[in-house]
C-alpha positions as CSV (number, residue, x, y, z in Angstrom):
1,M,81.5,162.7,199.4
2,N,83.8,166.4,198.3
3,W,83.7,167.7,195.0
4,K,86.8,166.1,193.5
5,F,84.5,162.8,194.2
6,W,82.1,164.3,191.6
7,L,84.2,165.6,189.4
8,G,86.2,162.4,189.0
9,I,82.8,160.3,188.3
10,G,81.6,163.5,185.9
11,I,84.6,163.0,183.9
12,S,84.3,159.2,183.5
13,V,81.1,159.5,182.7
14,V,81.6,162.2,179.8
15,L,84.2,160.4,178.3
16,I,82.4,157.0,178.0
17,F,79.6,158.8,176.6
18,F,81.9,160.3,174.1
19,L,83.7,156.7,173.6
20,F,80.7,154.3,173.1
21,R,78.2,157.0,170.9
22,G,78.0,155.9,167.7
23,V,79.4,152.6,168.3
24,D,78.2,148.9,166.3
25,Y,77.4,146.6,169.4
26,H,76.9,143.7,167.2
27,K,80.8,144.7,165.7
28,L,81.8,144.4,169.0
29,W,80.5,141.7,170.4
30,E,82.0,139.7,166.8
31,A,85.3,141.5,167.3
32,S,85.2,140.4,170.9
33,S,83.9,136.7,170.3
34,R,86.5,136.1,168.0
35,A,89.8,136.7,170.7
36,N,91.7,133.9,172.1
37,L,90.2,133.8,175.3
38,Y,93.3,131.4,176.3
39,L,95.1,134.4,175.8
40,W,93.7,136.4,178.1
41,I,95.1,133.7,181.3
42,P,98.3,135.2,181.1
43,A,97.3,138.7,180.2
44,F,95.1,138.3,184.3
45,L,98.0,136.7,186.0
46,I,100.8,139.0,184.8
47,Q,98.7,141.3,187.3
48,Y,100.3,138.8,190.6
49,L,103.6,139.7,189.2
50,L,103.6,143.2,189.3
51,M,102.6,143.2,192.5
52,F,105.4,140.5,193.5
53,I,107.7,143.2,191.8
54,R,106.4,146.5,193.4
55,A,106.4,143.9,196.5
56,L,109.9,143.4,196.2
57,R,110.6,147.4,195.1
58,W,108.9,148.5,198.7
59,Q,111.0,146.0,200.2
60,Y,114.0,147.7,199.6
61,L,112.1,151.4,200.2
62,M,111.3,150.0,204.0
63,G,114.6,148.6,204.7
64,H,115.4,152.1,207.2
65,I,112.1,151.5,209.1
66,K,111.7,147.6,209.6
67,K,113.0,144.7,207.9
68,I,109.6,142.8,206.6
69,G,109.1,139.7,204.7
70,V,108.0,140.1,200.5
71,G,105.0,138.2,202.1
72,S,103.4,141.0,204.0
73,L,104.4,143.7,202.0
74,F,102.8,141.7,198.7
75,T,99.7,141.2,200.7
76,A,99.5,145.2,201.9
77,T,100.4,146.7,197.9
78,T,97.1,143.9,196.4
79,I,94.6,145.3,199.2
80,G,96.1,149.0,198.4
81,F,95.4,148.4,194.8
82,M,92.5,146.4,195.0
83,A,91.1,149.7,196.8
84,N,92.4,151.8,194.4
85,N,89.9,149.9,191.7
86,L,87.0,150.4,194.7
87,L,87.9,153.7,196.2
88,P,88.2,157.0,194.7
89,A,91.0,159.0,194.7
90,R,93.3,156.6,195.1
91,M,92.6,155.5,198.1
92,G,94.5,152.7,198.0
93,E,97.9,154.6,198.5
94,F,96.5,155.3,202.3
95,V,95.3,151.4,202.2
96,R,98.7,150.2,201.8
97,A,99.9,152.3,204.4
98,Y,97.6,151.4,206.6
99,V,97.2,147.7,206.4
100,I,101.4,147.4,206.9
101,G,101.1,149.3,210.2
102,E,98.6,147.2,211.3
103,K,100.3,143.8,209.9
104,E,103.9,144.5,210.7
105,G,103.4,147.5,214.0
106,V,105.3,150.1,211.9
107,S,104.0,153.8,211.9
108,V,102.0,154.6,209.1
109,T,103.3,157.9,208.2
110,S,106.7,156.4,207.8
111,S,105.2,153.5,205.7
112,F,103.3,156.6,204.0
113,A,106.6,158.2,203.2
114,T,108.5,155.1,201.2
115,I,104.9,155.2,199.0
116,V,105.1,158.7,198.2
117,V,109.2,158.0,197.0
118,E,108.1,154.9,195.5
119,R,105.8,157.1,193.4
120,L,108.4,159.2,192.8
121,F,111.0,156.7,191.3
122,D,106.9,155.8,188.7
123,I,107.4,159.7,187.1
124,V,110.8,159.1,186.6
125,A,110.3,155.7,185.3
126,V,107.3,156.9,182.9
127,L,109.1,160.2,181.8
128,L,111.8,158.0,180.9
129,M,109.4,155.6,179.4
130,T,107.7,158.4,177.3
131,V,111.2,159.7,176.2
132,S,112.1,156.3,174.9
133,V,108.8,155.9,172.7
134,F,108.6,159.0,170.8
135,L,113.0,158.8,170.3
136,L,114.0,155.0,169.8
137,F,111.2,153.5,168.4
138,E,109.2,153.6,165.1
139,L,105.9,155.3,165.2
140,P,102.4,154.4,164.4
141,G,101.7,156.7,161.5
142,G,98.7,158.0,163.2
143,V,101.5,159.5,165.6
144,A,104.0,159.5,162.9
145,E,102.1,162.6,161.1
146,I,103.4,164.9,163.9
147,K,106.6,163.4,164.6
148,N,108.0,166.7,164.7
149,T,105.6,168.0,167.6
150,V,105.9,165.0,169.1
151,R,109.6,164.3,169.8
152,G,109.9,167.7,170.0
153,G,108.1,167.2,173.2
154,A,110.0,164.2,174.0
155,I,113.0,165.9,173.8
156,A,111.4,168.6,176.4
157,L,110.2,165.4,178.6
158,L,114.0,163.9,178.3
159,I,115.9,167.5,179.6
160,I,112.8,167.3,182.6
161,S,113.7,163.6,183.6
162,V,117.4,164.5,183.1
163,T,117.1,167.8,186.2
164,L,114.8,166.1,188.1
165,V,117.2,163.4,188.4
166,V,120.2,165.5,188.8
167,F,117.7,167.2,191.5
168,L,117.4,164.2,193.5
169,F,120.7,163.0,193.5
170,L,121.9,166.3,195.0
171,L,119.0,165.7,197.4
172,I,120.2,162.4,198.4
173,R,123.7,163.8,198.7
174,Y,124.2,167.2,199.1
175,R,120.3,168.8,200.9
176,E,121.2,172.2,201.5
177,K,123.1,172.6,198.7
178,A,120.0,171.3,196.2
179,L,117.6,173.3,198.6
180,S,119.6,176.0,197.5
181,I,119.4,175.8,194.3
182,L,116.0,175.8,194.3
183,R,115.4,179.0,196.4
184,T,117.3,180.8,193.6
185,F,114.7,179.3,191.2
186,L,111.2,180.4,193.8
187,R,113.0,184.3,194.5
188,P,109.9,185.8,191.9
189,F,107.4,184.0,193.9
190,P,105.3,185.4,197.4
191,E,107.1,184.3,200.1
192,R,104.5,182.2,201.1
193,I,104.7,179.9,198.4
194,Q,108.7,179.5,198.8
195,E,108.3,178.4,202.1
196,Q,105.4,175.3,201.3
197,V,107.8,174.3,198.4
198,I,111.2,174.3,200.5
199,L,108.3,172.6,203.5
200,F,107.8,169.5,201.1
201,I,110.8,169.2,198.9
202,N,112.3,169.0,203.0
203,S,109.5,166.4,203.5
204,L,110.6,164.2,200.6
205,A,114.3,165.0,201.3
206,A,113.0,163.2,204.8
207,G,112.2,160.1,202.9
208,L,114.6,160.0,200.0
209,E,117.3,159.0,203.0
210,I,116.1,155.1,202.6
211,V,117.7,155.3,199.1
212,K,120.9,157.1,200.4
213,D,123.1,153.9,199.8
214,G,124.2,152.8,196.5
215,P,123.0,149.6,196.3
216,A,119.3,150.3,197.7
217,L,119.0,152.8,195.1
218,I,120.2,151.0,192.2
219,M,117.7,148.0,193.2
220,V,114.9,150.6,193.3
221,S,115.5,152.0,189.9
222,I,116.2,148.0,188.3
223,Y,112.4,147.1,189.5
224,S,110.6,150.5,188.9
225,A,111.9,149.6,185.1
226,M,110.6,146.1,185.3
227,N,107.4,147.1,186.7
228,W,106.6,149.6,183.6
229,V,107.9,146.6,181.2
230,V,105.9,144.0,182.7
231,S,103.1,146.2,182.6
232,A,103.5,146.3,178.9
233,L,102.8,143.0,178.5
234,P,99.0,142.1,179.1
235,I,98.6,144.9,177.0
236,Y,100.2,143.3,174.1
237,I,98.9,139.8,174.9
238,I,95.5,141.2,174.6
239,T,95.8,142.9,171.3
240,L,97.8,139.7,170.1
241,S,94.1,137.6,171.4
242,F,92.3,140.0,169.3
243,G,94.2,138.8,166.2
244,F,96.3,141.7,165.5
245,T,100.4,141.6,165.3
246,L,101.5,144.8,166.5
247,P,105.0,145.3,168.0
248,F,106.1,145.6,171.3
249,S,106.6,149.5,171.2
250,S,102.5,149.6,170.2
251,A,102.0,148.5,173.8
252,L,104.3,150.5,175.6
253,L,102.9,153.9,173.8
254,I,99.8,152.6,174.9
255,L,100.9,152.1,178.5
256,V,102.5,155.8,178.0
257,L,99.1,157.0,177.1
258,L,97.9,155.3,180.4
259,A,99.8,156.7,183.0
260,F,98.9,159.8,182.0
261,A,95.2,159.1,181.5
262,V,95.0,157.4,185.2
263,S,96.2,160.7,186.5
264,V,93.0,162.5,185.5
265,P,90.5,162.5,188.3
266,S,87.6,159.7,187.1
267,S,85.6,157.4,189.1
268,P,87.2,154.3,191.3
269,G,89.3,152.0,188.9
270,F,90.0,154.3,186.7
271,V,86.8,153.9,184.4
272,G,87.0,155.9,181.1
273,P,89.8,157.3,181.3
274,F,91.5,154.1,180.8
275,H,89.5,152.6,178.3
276,Y,89.5,156.4,176.2
277,A,93.7,155.9,176.5
278,I,93.8,152.9,174.9
279,Y,91.1,153.5,172.2
280,L,93.3,156.7,171.4
281,G,96.3,154.3,171.1
282,L,95.4,151.6,169.4
283,G,93.8,153.8,167.2
284,F,97.2,154.8,166.1
285,Y,97.8,151.8,164.7
286,G,94.6,152.1,162.4
287,I,92.5,149.4,164.6
288,G,88.7,150.0,164.1
289,K,86.7,151.4,166.8
290,E,84.6,148.3,168.3
291,E,87.6,146.2,168.1
292,A,89.3,149.0,170.2
293,I,87.0,149.1,172.6
294,G,86.8,145.4,173.0
295,M,89.9,145.1,173.5
296,A,90.3,148.1,176.3
297,I,87.3,146.6,177.9
298,V,89.3,143.2,178.5
299,M,92.2,145.2,179.7
300,H,90.5,146.6,182.1
301,L,89.4,143.7,183.4
302,A,92.7,142.5,183.3
303,Q,94.1,145.1,185.5
304,F,90.4,144.9,187.9
305,I,89.6,141.5,188.3
306,P,92.5,139.7,189.8
307,L,93.5,142.7,192.5
308,V,90.0,142.8,193.5
309,V,89.7,139.0,193.8
310,L,92.8,138.4,196.0
311,G,92.7,141.6,197.6
312,L,89.7,141.0,199.2
313,F,90.5,137.6,200.0
314,L,94.0,138.7,201.5
315,L,91.6,141.5,203.5
316,W,89.8,138.3,204.7
317,R,93.0,136.5,205.3
318,E,93.9,139.5,207.2
319,K,91.0,140.3,209.7
320,L,90.8,143.4,208.1
321,S,87.1,144.7,206.9
322,F,85.9,146.9,203.9
323,G,85.1,149.6,206.0
324,M,88.1,149.0,208.3
325,I,90.5,150.0,205.5
326,K,88.0,152.8,203.9
327,G,87.3,154.2,207.2
328,A,91.4,154.8,207.7
329,A,92.1,155.7,204.3
330,S,89.6,158.4,204.9
331,T,91.4,159.1,207.8
332,S,94.7,159.9,206.8
333,A,93.4,161.4,203.3
């Protein structure tokens, strides 16, 4: 195990320690036992809808490599997200590329390039969602107290988002022009850094060729937006199950916090950062620590259990072993 793995474990342990320090476990049990368990069922099942949406998006991204049925892409996506919950360092992304390569006979390198582009669309979507939450929706008291700072940051994110979108458009349509602009900004940096950045952007540009045609770009953008809106539904449903009627924007705010939290190094399954982000988000709405922790645990289980159960089943159906995908991911990483 390398230092990144142990850093992630350490961060998870520290966050869990601070989260549960001083918790009244009797009150935590009472809050959880009063929840409407029937509402948890759709919250858990929505994870499969999210895998289907991601598979539909991936189908457009893979189009220039090979026409692949959504069933195969759903299988690879679910196995990949299962691996993200059980393996460190987001190895599930490499697992997805390996599984679709084995299943459909496509290059692992080419399929992984489409996953990189997919993540790029997710980054833009998260930035735009963050801007929308802080500029368009009414903020809870805890956030409203620092609204000038928060909204100032949101405006900065809006500028970054627009700049990124414009640069990506130039990279897709006018690669040399975009690279020329980038070289101008990189002039103050050492030549070695300039070369590395240009090499990376050139690789990214090659990957972005897959969405060069307008219809594919539009559909990938639509599915990216759908993915993040639907991702907020389990959060909203679970808060309802605990007896709290919050605006839907609360789920979007928590989703924004989660998107940034899971980018922090952590244990497999994002234990620690995931729970702490939800605790902070619900705290803005005046929800007590025990209730917030109870909801955080259920929200984590809602994305953990369905994907691990179905992912392991699909892994068995494809005649692959966990050790096989782990080894393939470790080699690729």
